[in-house]
C-alpha positions in Angstrom: 6.8 -28.0 15.4 4.8 -25.1 14.1 1.3 -25.5 12.8 2.5 -23.8 9.6 5.3 -26.3 9.0 3.3 -28.2 6.4 2.4 -25.3 4.1 3.1 -26.0 0.5 4.7 -23.6 -1.9 1.3 -23.1 -3.7 -0.4 -22.4 -0.4 2.2 -19.9 0.6 1.9 -18.1 -2.8 -1.9 -18.0 -2.4 -1.6 -16.6 1.1 0.9 -13.9 -0.1 -1.3 -13.0 -3.0 -4.3 -12.7 -0.7 -2.3 -10.5 1.7 -1.2 -8.3 -1.2 -4.7 -7.9 -2.4 -5.9 -6.9 1.1 -3.1 -4.4 1.3 -4.0 -2.8 -2.0 -7.7 -2.7 -0.9 -6.9 -0.9 2.3 -4.6 1.5 0.5 -7.5 2.3 -1.9 -9.8 2.9 1.0 -7.3 5.4 2.3 -7.7 7.7 -0.7 -10.3 9.6 1.2 -7.4 11.7 2.5 -6.7 13.0 -1.0 -10.3 14.3 -1.1 -9.8 15.8 2.3 -6.7 17.8 1.2 -8.3 18.8 -2.1 -11.4 20.2 -0.3 -9.3 22.2 2.1 -7.2 23.5 -0.8 -10.4 24.8 -2.5 -11.4 26.3 0.9 -8.1 28.0 1.2 -8.5 29.6 -2.2 -11.9 30.8 -1.3 -10.7 32.2 2.1 -7.7 34.0 0.6 -9.8 35.5 -2.2 -12.6 36.6 0.2 -10.1 38.2 2.6 -8.2 40.0 -0.1 -11.1 41.1 -2.3 -14.1 41.2 0.0 -13.1 43.8 2.6 -14.4 43.4 6.2 -17.5 41.5 5.2 -15.4 39.2 3.0 -13.0 38.5 5.9 -15.9 37.7 8.2 -17.5 35.4 5.7 -14.1 33.7 5.0 -13.4 33.0 8.6 -17.0 31.7 9.3 -16.8 29.5 6.3 -13.3 28.2 7.3 -14.6 27.4 10.7 -17.5 25.4 9.2 -15.1 23.6 6.9 -12.7 22.7 9.7 -15.4 21.3 11.9 -16.9 19.3 9.0 -13.4 18.1 8.0 -12.5 16.9 11.5 -15.8 15.1 11.9 -15.5 13.5 8.5 -11.8 12.5 9.0 -12.5 10.9 12.4 -15.2 8.7 10.9 -12.8 7.2 8.2 -11.9 3.6 9.0 -8.6 3.5 7.2 -5.4 5.5 8.0 -2.4 5.5 5.7 1.1 4.8 6.9 2.7 8.2 7.6 -0.6 10.1 7.6 0.3 12.1 10.7 3.6 13.2 9.4 2.0 14.2 6.1 -0.7 16.1 7.9 1.9 18.0 9.9 4.1 18.8 6.9 1.1 19.9 4.7 -0.5 22.1 7.3 2.8 23.5 8.4 3.8 24.6 4.9 0.3 25.8 4.2 0.4 28.0 7.3 3.6 29.6 6.2 2.3 30.2 2.6 -1.0 31.5 3.9 0.7 33.8 6.3 3.0 35.2 3.7 0.2 35.6 1.2 -1.8 37.7 3.7 1.2 39.8 4.9 2.5 40.5 1.4 -1.1 41.3 0.2 -1.8 44.0 2.8 -0.8 46.8 0.3 -2.9 45.1 -2.4 -6.3 45.1 -0.8 -9.0 44.7 -3.4 -6.6 44.1 -6.2 -7.6 40.9 -8.1 -4.2 40.9 -9.9 -2.6 40.0 -6.6 -5.3 38.1 -4.7 -6.4 35.6 -7.4 -2.9 34.2 -8.0 -2.3 34.4 -4.2 -5.4 32.3 -3.6 -4.2 29.7 -6.1 -0.7 29.7 -4.5 -2.3 29.0 -1.1 -3.7 25.7 -2.4 -0.3 24.3 -3.5 0.8 22.7 -0.2 -2.6 20.9 0.3 -2.8 19.9 -3.4 0.7 18.5 -3.2 -0.3 16.4 -0.1 -3.4 15.1 -2.0 -1.1 14.0 -4.8 1.2 12.2 -2.3 -1.8 10.4 -0.9 -2.9 9.3 -4.3 0.6 8.1 -5.2 0.9 6.1 -2.0 -2.6 4.6 -2.3 -1.8 3.1 -5.7 1.2 1.1 -4.5 
């Protein structure tokens, strides 16, 4: 006979309630990923705006800043103790879509160098895949 054979209904309810509270607590601790995506979204907007509006110097500053952001983001992410279910899949999808959007924004923007009318909206569009991922994380962490 199992050691759990004599659990009462009240004990089982208490155990299930405790497990659910622990699950919600872990999900809440996984919200760091939303901040991660939001910070990279802001970085993307800055990079696109600097590339489009800042000329050669702006491009150099954008790439140097992006490198610093990526290194800091990787270091910070690897120090987080909680991972959300499906996090790897979400990362792949978010960054894949961001890469396509970023590439299109840059290619389509070549004839518009220095034109704020193109580059400001383009910078904002580049944030959308990462902001969407942040919203998905927030939604999942509240379950």
